[in-house]
C-alpha positions as CSV (number, residue, x, y, z in Angstrom):
1,X,-82.5,-21.1,-78.9
2,X,-80.5,-20.3,-75.8
3,X,-79.6,-22.9,-73.2
4,X,-77.5,-23.5,-70.1
5,X,-74.4,-24.2,-72.3
6,X,-74.7,-20.8,-73.9
7,X,-74.6,-19.0,-70.6
8,X,-72.0,-21.2,-69.0
9,X,-69.5,-21.5,-71.9
10,X,-70.3,-19.3,-74.9
11,X,-71.2,-16.0,-73.2
12,X,-68.1,-15.8,-71.0
13,X,-66.0,-16.5,-74.1
14,X,-67.9,-13.7,-76.0
15,X,-67.4,-11.3,-73.1
16,X,-63.6,-11.9,-73.1
17,X,-63.5,-11.5,-76.9
18,X,-65.2,-8.1,-76.5
19,X,-62.5,-6.9,-74.2
20,X,-63.7,-8.3,-70.9
21,X,-66.1,-5.6,-69.7
22,X,-68.7,-5.0,-72.4
23,X,-72.3,-3.9,-71.8
24,X,-74.4,-7.1,-72.0
25,X,-78.1,-6.9,-72.4
26,X,-80.7,-9.7,-72.7
27,X,-83.7,-8.8,-74.9
28,X,-86.9,-10.7,-74.2
29,X,-89.6,-11.6,-76.6
30,X,-92.0,-9.2,-74.8
31,X,-89.7,-6.3,-75.5
32,X,-88.2,-5.9,-72.1
33,X,-84.4,-5.6,-71.9
34,X,-82.2,-6.4,-68.9
35,X,-78.6,-5.1,-68.5
36,X,-76.7,-8.1,-67.1
37,X,-74.2,-7.7,-64.2
38,X,-73.6,-11.5,-63.9
39,X,-75.0,-14.9,-64.7
40,X,-75.8,-16.5,-61.3
41,X,-77.1,-19.8,-62.4
42,X,-78.0,-21.5,-65.7
43,X,-80.3,-24.4,-65.1
44,X,-82.9,-26.6,-66.7
45,X,-85.2,-24.3,-68.6
46,X,-84.2,-21.0,-67.1
47,X,-81.3,-18.7,-66.2
48,X,-80.9,-16.4,-63.2
49,X,-79.1,-13.1,-63.7
50,X,-77.9,-10.3,-61.4
51,X,-79.0,-7.2,-63.2
52,X,-78.3,-3.5,-63.1
53,X,-81.3,-1.3,-62.4
54,X,-81.2,1.5,-64.8
55,X,-83.6,4.4,-63.9
56,X,-84.9,6.6,-66.7
57,X,-82.7,9.5,-65.8
58,X,-79.6,7.3,-65.9
59,X,-80.2,5.5,-69.2
60,X,-77.1,7.2,-70.8
61,X,-74.9,5.3,-68.4
62,X,-73.5,2.0,-69.6
63,X,-73.1,-0.4,-66.7
64,X,-70.6,-3.2,-67.5
65,X,-70.9,-6.9,-67.3
66,X,-69.2,-8.0,-64.0
67,X,-69.2,-4.5,-62.6
68,X,-70.8,-4.1,-59.2
69,X,-72.3,-0.7,-58.2
70,X,-72.4,-1.3,-54.4
71,X,-76.1,-2.0,-54.3
72,X,-77.5,-5.4,-53.5
73,X,-78.0,-7.2,-56.8
74,X,-81.5,-7.5,-58.2
75,X,-82.0,-11.0,-59.4
76,X,-84.1,-12.0,-62.5
77,X,-85.0,-15.5,-63.5
78,X,-85.8,-15.8,-67.2
79,X,-87.0,-18.8,-69.2
80,X,-84.7,-19.6,-72.1
81,X,-87.7,-19.7,-74.5
82,X,-88.5,-16.0,-73.7
83,X,-85.0,-14.7,-74.7
84,X,-85.0,-13.1,-78.1
85,X,-81.4,-11.9,-78.2
86,X,-78.2,-11.4,-76.2
87,X,-76.5,-8.1,-77.1
88,X,-72.8,-7.7,-76.3
89,X,-71.7,-4.1,-76.8
90,X,-67.9,-3.4,-76.4
91,X,-68.7,0.4,-76.1
92,X,-66.1,2.7,-74.6
93,X,-66.1,3.2,-70.8
94,X,-67.3,6.8,-70.8
95,X,-70.1,8.2,-72.9
96,X,-68.6,11.1,-74.7
97,X,-71.8,13.1,-75.1
98,X,-75.3,13.0,-73.9
99,X,-78.3,13.5,-76.2
100,X,-80.0,16.8,-76.2
101,X,-79.0,20.4,-76.2
102,X,-75.7,21.4,-74.5
């Protein structure tokens, strides 16, 4: 189970081990996934994130942990018990190809 210690100590260490700017996603038990910009607060029973809003037509883009995109951050508070997984993807900065016909 995830807790405040994971988001305050372990996640920053894992982000640095992945090169410092990976794509970080939090998958919830209900199937929803948030792409995390930053951990704002890890408290008793829940964590608050600044998240990237990814519209359907921009899903091929890979916003990075810690990267701001100029928009006011969207905040999401999530109960630890609802988190199924934290995915840390050290994918390259640029997507080399887009799916579909070229």
